[in-house]
TORLUMVEX-787015 format. One record per atom (N, C-alpha, C): x, y, z; residue number from 1. Coordinates in pm, 1 decimal. Layout:
BEGIN
<pt <X, Y, Z>, NUM>
...
//
This chain:
BEGIN
<pt <-10610.8, 13549.8, 14046.2>, 1>
<pt <-10511.4, 13485.3, 14127.8>, 1>
<pt <-10497.1, 13562.4, 14257.9>, 1>
<pt <-10446.6, 13496.8, 14359.3>, 2>
<pt <-10434.5, 13553.3, 14493.1>, 2>
<pt <-10304.9, 13633.7, 14504.8>, 2>
<pt <-10291.3, 13738.0, 14426.8>, 3>
<pt <-10169.1, 13818.5, 14426.8>, 3>
<pt <-10201.4, 13955.5, 14483.6>, 3>
<pt <-10129.7, 13994.6, 14587.2>, 4>
<pt <-10150.9, 14123.4, 14652.2>, 4>
<pt <-10104.2, 14235.7, 14559.6>, 4>
<pt <-10170.8, 14347.5, 14561.3>, 5>
<pt <-10144.5, 14458.3, 14470.2>, 5>
<pt <-10006.3, 14518.8, 14478.8>, 5>
<pt <-9937.7, 14504.7, 14592.9>, 6>
<pt <-9805.0, 14565.1, 14607.0>, 6>
<pt <-9702.5, 14506.1, 14511.7>, 6>
<pt <-9721.5, 14383.2, 14471.7>, 7>
<pt <-9623.6, 14323.6, 14380.5>, 7>
<pt <-9687.3, 14261.4, 14256.7>, 7>
<pt <-9814.9, 14281.2, 14236.7>, 8>
<pt <-9882.3, 14223.8, 14120.6>, 8>
<pt <-9830.3, 14281.2, 13989.8>, 8>
<pt <-9781.8, 14402.4, 13989.4>, 9>
<pt <-9732.5, 14459.9, 13863.9>, 9>
<pt <-9599.9, 14396.7, 13821.4>, 9>
<pt <-9535.8, 14321.0, 13910.5>, 10>
<pt <-9412.5, 14251.7, 13876.6>, 10>
<pt <-9437.2, 14107.8, 13833.4>, 10>
<pt <-9561.5, 14074.6, 13808.4>, 11>
<pt <-9601.8, 13940.2, 13771.1>, 11>
<pt <-9543.5, 13901.8, 13635.2>, 11>
<pt <-9494.1, 13779.6, 13623.5>, 12>
<pt <-9438.7, 13729.6, 13498.3>, 12>
<pt <-9504.1, 13596.7, 13463.2>, 12>
<pt <-9547.4, 13584.2, 13338.0>, 13>
<pt <-9600.3, 13456.8, 13290.0>, 13>
<pt <-9481.7, 13366.5, 13259.2>, 13>
<pt <-9479.7, 13248.2, 13319.3>, 14>
<pt <-9367.3, 13157.2, 13302.6>, 14>
<pt <-9402.3, 13042.1, 13209.5>, 14>
<pt <-9523.5, 12991.4, 13221.8>, 15>
<pt <-9560.8, 12871.7, 13148.8>, 15>
<pt <-9707.5, 12879.3, 13111.9>, 15>
<pt <-9736.6, 12837.5, 12989.6>, 16>
<pt <-9875.1, 12831.9, 12944.1>, 16>
<pt <-9894.1, 12701.9, 12866.8>, 16>
<pt <-10006.6, 12635.2, 12890.7>, 17>
<pt <-10031.8, 12506.8, 12826.9>, 17>
<pt <-10179.7, 12494.8, 12794.3>, 17>
<pt <-10208.9, 12446.3, 12674.7>, 18>
<pt <-10347.1, 12418.5, 12634.5>, 18>
<pt <-10364.5, 12267.4, 12625.9>, 18>
<pt <-10476.8, 12218.9, 12677.4>, 19>
<pt <-10505.4, 12076.1, 12671.9>, 19>
<pt <-10655.0, 12055.5, 12655.4>, 19>
<pt <-10693.9, 11933.4, 12623.1>, 20>
<pt <-10834.5, 11898.1, 12607.4>, 20>
<pt <-10879.4, 11818.4, 12728.3>, 20>
<pt <-10988.6, 11859.1, 12789.7>, 21>
<pt <-11048.2, 11787.8, 12902.3>, 21>
<pt <-11197.8, 11775.6, 12874.0>, 21>
<pt <-11245.8, 11652.1, 12859.4>, 22>
<pt <-11388.1, 11629.2, 12830.0>, 22>
<pt <-11435.7, 11711.6, 12711.2>, 22>
<pt <-11357.2, 11711.8, 12605.2>, 23>
<pt <-11387.3, 11783.3, 12479.9>, 23>
<pt <-11392.0, 11935.1, 12494.8>, 23>
<pt <-11339.0, 11988.9, 12604.3>, 24>
<pt <-11328.2, 12133.1, 12623.0>, 24>
<pt <-11181.0, 12170.9, 12631.0>, 24>
<pt <-11147.3, 12285.9, 12575.8>, 25>
<pt <-11009.0, 12332.6, 12581.7>, 25>
<pt <-10980.9, 12396.7, 12717.0>, 25>
<pt <-10874.0, 12349.4, 12783.0>, 26>
<pt <-10833.3, 12405.3, 12911.5>, 26>
<pt <-10700.0, 12476.4, 12894.2>, 26>
<pt <-10691.8, 12595.7, 12950.1>, 27>
<pt <-10569.1, 12674.7, 12947.3>, 27>
<pt <-10513.8, 12681.2, 13089.2>, 27>
<pt <-10388.2, 12640.5, 13104.9>, 28>
<pt <-10319.7, 12647.6, 13234.3>, 28>
<pt <-10208.6, 12751.0, 13222.1>, 28>
<pt <-10201.3, 12840.8, 13320.5>, 29>
<pt <-10096.9, 12944.3, 13321.2>, 29>
<pt <-10029.5, 12947.6, 13456.9>, 29>
<pt <-9898.0, 12944.9, 13455.9>, 30>
<pt <-9818.2, 12951.1, 13577.3>, 30>
<pt <-9748.5, 13086.8, 13580.7>, 30>
<pt <-9765.4, 13157.9, 13691.6>, 31>
<pt <-9709.7, 13292.0, 13707.6>, 31>
<pt <-9608.9, 13295.5, 13821.7>, 31>
<pt <-9517.5, 13390.3, 13813.9>, 32>
<pt <-9418.0, 13411.4, 13919.4>, 32>
<pt <-9417.0, 13558.9, 13956.0>, 32>
<pt <-9404.5, 13587.3, 14085.3>, 33>
<pt <-9388.8, 13724.2, 14134.9>, 33>
<pt <-9301.0, 13717.4, 14259.2>, 33>
<pt <-9247.4, 13830.8, 14298.0>, 34>
<pt <-9167.0, 13839.7, 14419.6>, 34>
<pt <-9233.8, 13938.5, 14514.0>, 34>
<pt <-9253.7, 13894.9, 14638.4>, 35>
<pt <-9305.1, 13982.0, 14742.7>, 35>
<pt <-9183.7, 14033.3, 14820.3>, 35>
<pt <-9144.0, 14156.3, 14792.6>, 36>
<pt <-9024.3, 14211.2, 14856.1>, 36>
<pt <-9045.4, 14240.2, 15003.2>, 36>
<pt <-9168.3, 14267.8, 15044.0>, 37>
<pt <-9196.2, 14296.4, 15184.3>, 37>
<pt <-9178.7, 14171.9, 15270.8>, 37>
<pt <-9224.6, 14059.2, 15221.0>, 38>
<pt <-9214.8, 13934.1, 15296.8>, 38>
<pt <-9095.1, 13849.7, 15254.4>, 38>
<pt <-9022.6, 13897.4, 15154.2>, 39>
<pt <-8906.2, 13827.8, 15100.2>, 39>
<pt <-8941.3, 13685.6, 15058.2>, 39>
<pt <-9044.7, 13675.4, 14974.0>, 40>
<pt <-9089.6, 13545.7, 14924.4>, 40>
<pt <-9103.7, 13547.6, 14772.6>, 40>
<pt <-9086.8, 13430.8, 14714.9>, 41>
<pt <-9117.0, 13408.5, 14574.6>, 41>
<pt <-9256.9, 13348.9, 14570.4>, 41>
<pt <-9344.1, 13405.6, 14489.5>, 42>
<pt <-9483.7, 13361.5, 14481.6>, 42>
<pt <-9506.9, 13298.5, 14344.8>, 42>
<pt <-9557.8, 13176.7, 14345.4>, 43>
<pt <-9597.3, 13109.0, 14222.0>, 43>
<pt <-9748.6, 13096.2, 14222.5>, 43>
<pt <-9810.2, 13126.2, 14110.2>, 44>
<pt <-9955.3, 13117.3, 14099.6>, 44>
<pt <-9995.5, 13034.4, 13980.5>, 44>
<pt <-10109.6, 12971.2, 13990.2>, 45>
<pt <-10162.7, 12887.9, 13882.5>, 45>
<pt <-10308.1, 12923.8, 13858.4>, 45>
<pt <-10340.2, 12943.4, 13731.5>, 46>
<pt <-10479.6, 12961.7, 13689.8>, 46>
<pt <-10507.0, 12857.9, 13581.9>, 46>
<pt <-10612.9, 12779.9, 13602.8>, 47>
<pt <-10660.7, 12685.5, 13502.0>, 47>
<pt <-10803.4, 12722.3, 13469.6>, 47>
<pt <-10831.1, 12731.7, 13339.7>, 48>
<pt <-10967.4, 12768.5, 13300.6>, 48>
<pt <-11004.9, 12705.1, 13168.2>, 48>
<pt <-11134.9, 12678.4, 13154.9>, 49>
<pt <-11189.1, 12634.2, 13027.6>, 49>
<pt <-11210.9, 12759.3, 12943.8>, 49>
<pt <-11151.6, 12761.6, 12824.5>, 50>
<pt <-11154.9, 12883.3, 12743.3>, 50>
<pt <-11290.6, 12908.6, 12679.0>, 50>
<pt <-11368.7, 12804.9, 12657.6>, 51>
<pt <-11496.3, 12822.1, 12587.1>, 51>
<pt <-11615.4, 12839.7, 12681.0>, 51>
<pt <-11590.2, 12844.9, 12810.8>, 52>
<pt <-11697.3, 12856.7, 12909.3>, 52>
<pt <-11686.5, 12992.1, 12978.6>, 52>
<pt <-11798.1, 13063.2, 12989.3>, 53>
<pt <-11797.4, 13190.3, 13061.9>, 53>
<pt <-11761.3, 13162.6, 13207.3>, 53>
<pt <-11665.9, 13238.2, 13259.0>, 54>
<pt <-11614.9, 13218.0, 13394.8>, 54>
<pt <-11579.5, 13071.4, 13416.8>, 54>
<pt <-11495.9, 13017.3, 13327.9>, 55>
<pt <-11459.8, 12876.7, 13331.8>, 55>
<pt <-11339.5, 12845.5, 13419.2>, 55>
<pt <-11305.9, 12934.0, 13513.5>, 56>
<pt <-11191.2, 12911.4, 13600.4>, 56>
<pt <-11219.0, 12794.1, 13694.2>, 56>
<pt <-11130.3, 12695.1, 13693.2>, 57>
<pt <-11146.6, 12579.3, 13780.7>, 57>
<pt <-11039.4, 12575.6, 13889.8>, 57>
<pt <-10926.0, 12640.4, 13866.9>, 58>
<pt <-10820.3, 12649.9, 13967.7>, 58>
<pt <-10765.6, 12791.6, 13965.3>, 58>
<pt <-10754.0, 12850.5, 14083.3>, 59>
<pt <-10694.1, 12983.1, 14099.0>, 59>
<pt <-10624.3, 12980.6, 14234.4>, 59>
<pt <-10496.6, 12950.7, 14235.1>, 60>
<pt <-10425.9, 12932.0, 14360.7>, 60>
<pt <-10284.0, 12985.0, 14351.2>, 60>
<pt <-10224.3, 13008.4, 14465.0>, 61>
<pt <-10084.3, 13050.1, 14467.8>, 61>
<pt <-10017.7, 12992.6, 14591.9>, 61>
<pt <-9888.3, 12978.6, 14584.1>, 62>
<pt <-9805.6, 12932.6, 14695.3>, 62>
<pt <-9679.1, 13015.2, 14695.4>, 62>
<pt <-9615.2, 13021.6, 14811.5>, 63>
<pt <-9493.3, 13101.9, 14820.0>, 63>
<pt <-9385.6, 13027.4, 14896.7>, 63>
<pt <-9262.9, 13073.8, 14877.4>, 64>
<pt <-9147.4, 13017.8, 14946.5>, 64>
<pt <-9053.8, 13133.1, 14979.9>, 64>
<pt <-8995.0, 13126.9, 15096.6>, 65>
<pt <-8900.8, 13230.1, 15137.2>, 65>
<pt <-8779.0, 13233.0, 15045.9>, 65>
<pt <-8733.5, 13352.2, 15012.6>, 66>
<pt <-8618.4, 13363.3, 14923.1>, 66>
<pt <-8494.5, 13296.3, 14981.7>, 66>
<pt <-8478.6, 13303.1, 15113.3>, 67>
<pt <-8362.2, 13240.9, 15176.6>, 67>
<pt <-8373.3, 13088.7, 15178.7>, 67>
<pt <-8496.1, 13034.9, 15164.5>, 68>
<pt <-8518.6, 12890.3, 15164.7>, 68>
<pt <-8522.3, 12830.9, 15024.1>, 68>
<pt <-8508.4, 12916.0, 14923.8>, 69>
<pt <-8526.3, 12870.8, 14786.6>, 69>
<pt <-8401.5, 12799.5, 14735.7>, 69>
<pt <-8423.7, 12680.1, 14683.3>, 70>
<pt <-8320.9, 12606.2, 14611.8>, 70>
<pt <-8391.0, 12524.1, 14504.2>, 70>
<pt <-8317.0, 12450.0, 14429.1>, 71>
<pt <-8375.8, 12376.4, 14317.7>, 71>
<pt <-8480.6, 12275.2, 14364.3>, 71>
<pt <-8451.5, 12203.1, 14471.3>, 72>
<pt <-8546.6, 12102.4, 14520.9>, 72>
<pt <-8675.3, 12164.8, 14573.6>, 72>
<pt <-8662.3, 12271.1, 14654.0>, 73>
<pt <-8781.8, 12333.7, 14711.2>, 73>
<pt <-8867.2, 12398.4, 14602.3>, 73>
<pt <-8803.6, 12456.2, 14502.3>, 74>
<pt <-8877.9, 12516.7, 14392.3>, 74>
<pt <-8948.1, 12408.8, 14310.0>, 74>
<pt <-8881.8, 12297.6, 14287.1>, 75>
<pt <-8941.7, 12186.6, 14213.8>, 75>
<pt <-9063.7, 12132.3, 14287.7>, 75>
<pt <-9054.5, 12116.1, 14418.8>, 76>
<pt <-9167.3, 12068.5, 14499.2>, 76>
<pt <-9284.1, 12165.4, 14493.9>, 76>
<pt <-9253.2, 12294.8, 14498.6>, 77>
<pt <-9357.2, 12397.0, 14494.1>, 77>
<pt <-9431.9, 12393.9, 14361.3>, 77>
<pt <-9358.7, 12381.1, 14252.3>, 78>
<pt <-9421.2, 12375.1, 14119.6>, 78>
<pt <-9507.2, 12249.7, 14108.3>, 78>
<pt <-9458.2, 12137.0, 14157.4>, 79>
<pt <-9535.8, 12012.4, 14149.8>, 79>
<pt <-9664.0, 12022.5, 14231.8>, 79>
<pt <-9659.7, 12088.4, 14348.3>, 80>
<pt <-9780.7, 12108.0, 14428.8>, 80>
<pt <-9883.7, 12191.0, 14352.7>, 80>
<pt <-9835.4, 12297.2, 14288.2>, 81>
<pt <-9927.9, 12382.2, 14211.7>, 81>
<pt <-9988.8, 12306.5, 14094.6>, 81>
<pt <-9906.6, 12237.0, 14019.2>, 82>
<pt <-9956.1, 12168.6, 13899.8>, 82>
<pt <-10047.0, 12051.0, 13931.8>, 82>
<pt <-10039.9, 12000.3, 14052.6>, 83>
<pt <-10129.3, 11890.9, 14091.1>, 83>
<pt <-10261.9, 11941.8, 14145.7>, 83>
<pt <-10276.7, 12073.2, 14157.9>, 84>
<pt <-10402.4, 12131.1, 14207.1>, 84>
<pt <-10515.4, 12100.4, 14109.6>, 84>
<pt <-10629.2, 12064.3, 14165.4>, 85>
<pt <-10745.5, 12033.2, 14080.8>, 85>
<pt <-10839.1, 12147.9, 14085.8>, 85>
//
């Protein structure tokens, strides 16, 4: 995931989901971290096929300013991440 080392140790797994895609098991993981230097909340998504070597198909992150964070903006951010292909 695109997480800078200064705050990667504060990474928290928030959501994990297993699903079947074309008879292969896919694991989706949503992570949260806080970048204190930039004052942002960082959400990251990793989707990978568990039975395939280097089966990562999505590895992305998005951030939102802590002062701009509210329920609607956080919901939009999560929906953008989960719609990533």
